[in-house]
C-alpha positions in Angstrom: 116.5 115.9 109.0 118.8 115.6 106.0 119.2 112.6 103.8 121.1 111.4 100.8 121.0 108.3 98.6 123.7 107.1 96.1 124.1 104.1 93.9 126.8 102.6 91.7 126.8 99.7 89.3 130.1 98.5 90.7 133.0 97.1 88.8 131.7 93.6 87.8 128.0 94.0 86.8 126.7 95.3 83.5 123.4 96.5 85.0 122.4 98.1 88.2 119.4 96.2 89.7 119.3 98.4 92.8 116.7 101.1 93.4 116.4 103.7 96.2 114.2 106.6 97.3 114.9 109.3 99.9 112.3 112.0 100.6 109.6 113.5 102.8 106.0 112.5 102.3 103.3 114.0 104.5 105.8 114.9 107.2 107.3 111.4 107.2 110.9 111.0 106.2 111.5 108.0 104.1 114.6 105.9 103.1 113.9 103.0 100.8 116.3 100.5 99.2 115.5 97.5 97.0 118.1 95.1 95.5 116.5 93.2 92.5 117.2 89.6 91.6 116.5 87.7 88.3 117.7 87.3 84.8 117.4 89.6 81.8 115.9 92.9 83.1 113.6 91.2 85.7 115.7 92.2 88.7 115.6 95.9 87.7 111.9 95.6 87.1 111.2 94.0 90.5 113.2 96.6 92.5 111.7 99.5 90.6 108.2 98.2 91.2 108.9 97.7 94.9 110.1 101.3 95.4 107.4 102.8 93.2 104.5 101.0 94.9 105.7 101.8 98.4 106.2 105.5 97.5 102.7 105.6 95.9 101.2 104.0 99.0 103.0 106.6 101.2 101.6 109.4 99.1 98.1 107.9 99.4 98.1 106.8 103.0 100.5 108.8 105.2 98.5 112.0 105.2 96.1 110.3 107.6 98.9 109.3 110.0 98.2 105.6 110.2 100.3 103.3 112.5 103.5 103.1 110.6 104.0 99.3 110.7 100.3 98.8 109.7 101.0 101.0 106.7 104.2 99.2 105.8 102.5 95.8 106.0 99.9 96.9 103.5 102.4 98.6 101.2 104.6 95.5 101.2 101.6 93.3 100.6 100.7 95.4 97.5 104.3 95.3 96.2 104.7 91.6 96.7 101.4 90.8 95.0 102.2 93.1 92.0 105.7 91.7 91.5 104.6 88.1 92.0 101.7 88.5 89.5 104.0 90.1 86.9 106.5 87.3 87.2 103.7 84.9 86.1 103.0 86.8 82.9 106.4 86.3 81.2 108.8 83.4 81.3 111.8 85.7 81.3 110.5 87.2 84.6 109.8 83.9 86.3 111.2 83.9 89.9 112.1 87.5 89.9 112.1 89.3 93.2 113.9 91.9 95.3 115.2 92.6 98.8 113.7 95.5 100.6 114.7 97.7 103.5 113.1 100.9 104.7 113.3 103.5 107.4 110.3 105.8 108.1 111.2 108.6 110.5 108.3 110.4 112.2 109.0 112.6 115.2 111.9 111.0 117.1 111.1 107.5 116.1 112.4 105.4 113.2 110.3 102.5 111.9 112.5 99.9 110.2 111.2 97.2 107.9 113.2 94.6 105.9 113.0 91.6 103.7 116.2 89.8 102.6 119.8 90.8 103.2 119.7 94.6 102.6 120.5 96.2 105.9 119.7 99.1 108.3 122.2 100.5 110.8 122.0 103.2 113.4 125.0 105.3 114.4 124.5 106.5 118.0 127.0 107.8 120.6 130.0 107.1 118.3 129.0 103.5 117.7 127.4 101.8 114.7 124.8 99.1 115.4 123.1 96.7 112.8 119.3 96.8 113.2 118.3 94.1 110.8 119.1 90.4 110.7 119.7 89.0 107.2 117.1 86.6 105.9 119.8 84.3 104.6 120.5 80.6 104.5 123.7 81.2 106.5 121.7 82.8 109.4 119.1 80.0 109.3 121.9 77.3 109.5 123.5 79.2 112.4 120.2 79.3 114.3 119.9 75.5 113.9 123.6 75.0 114.8 124.1 73.5 111.3 126.5 76.1 110.0 129.7 74.9 108.3 132.2 77.7 107.6 133.7 75.7 104.8 130.4 75.9 102.8 130.0 79.7 103.3 131.5 80.6 99.9 128.8 78.6 98.1 125.8 79.8 100.1 126.6 83.3 101.3 124.3 85.0 98.8 121.3 82.7 99.2 118.5 84.6 100.8 115.4 82.9 102.4 112.9 85.8 102.0 112.4 88.2 99.1 109.7 90.4 97.8 107.8 89.0 94.9 109.2 85.5 94.6 106.3 83.9 96.6 102.6 84.6 96.9 103.1 85.8 100.5 106.1 87.1 102.4 106.6 88.4 105.9 108.9 91.4 106.7 110.6 92.0 110.0 110.1 95.2 111.9 112.1 97.2 114.4 111.3 100.5 116.2 114.1 102.7 117.5 114.3 106.1 119.3 116.5 108.7 117.7 118.2 111.8 119.1 120.0 114.7 117.6 123.3 113.7 116.0 122.3 110.1 115.2 122.7 108.7 111.7 120.6 106.1 109.9 122.4 104.0 107.2 120.6 101.7 104.8 122.5 99.7 102.2 122.5 96.7 99.9 125.0 93.8 100.3 127.3 95.5 97.8 128.4 97.7 100.7 127.9 95.4 103.7 129.7 92.4 102.1 132.9 94.3 101.4 133.1 97.0 104.1 133.2 95.9 107.7 131.1 97.3 110.5 134.2 98.7 112.1 135.3 100.5 108.9 131.8 101.9 108.3 131.8 103.1 111.9 135.1 104.8 111.4 133.9 106.6 108.3 130.7 107.8 110.0 132.8 109.2 112.9 134.6 111.6 110.5 133.9 115.3 110.8 132.7 115.8 107.2 129.4 116.6 105.5 126.7 113.9 105.1 127.3 113.8 101.3 131.0 113.2 101.9 130.4 110.3 104.4 128.1 108.7 101.8 130.8 109.0 99.1 133.6 107.7 101.3 131.5 104.6 102.1 130.8 104.1 98.4 134.5 104.6 97.5 135.5 102.1 100.2 133.2 99.4 98.6 134.5 100.2 95.1 138.1 99.9 96.4 137.3 96.5 97.9 136.4 95.3 94.4 132.9 96.5 93.6 131.8 93.0 93.0 128.1 93.9 93.2 125.8 96.9 92.7 126.3 99.3 95.6 123.5 101.4 97.1 123.3 103.3 100.3 121.1 105.9 102.0 122.2 108.1 104.9 120.0 110.3 107.1 121.2 112.7 109.8 118.9 113.5 112.7 
């Protein structure tokens, strides 16, 4: 297993509110991304807290090899509770929160967890597949057959679940089987909003090193305008 994570503030934002972690803890390979939301520095604080708490939980718990999704539910509960309580202590942090997406790879299986619109993809057999379904107002309206494309510009960044904005939050989980040659891609909407699935797939097909694939993806998002912070993690199996 080899992994890399990179982030860029983009071309329009003054601060980078994204956070990520890649690493191995107790034989489990982790990719974590959080995209913070909130004014002043609160978005940065929320995303940093989410990553720090999940990493700390992994160091504390994964040595006993618990069921991965049981572990993630506990870790995300802790992170949500901590961010939510902190938001109540300071008016400038009121309403702060963060998206969250993670992949924990153990053996040949990848355990995907997500809240919000940060995404996970798997590249298998020359094809890129999105594993997560955005927790967004657009998707909710589509499910109810109430979606109006004319309104998309005004609502495209409204998410319906985030870590820390409410007392309780529920993540979605996905388990996939990996084989040699597969790639896992996690990213914030700074990449997925501006680089199409087809374009990402074409980049991942290139016969270059993992670090180069990551940088080409980043450059593509920046070339498309870099309207948001951009963060991505790549893992080769």
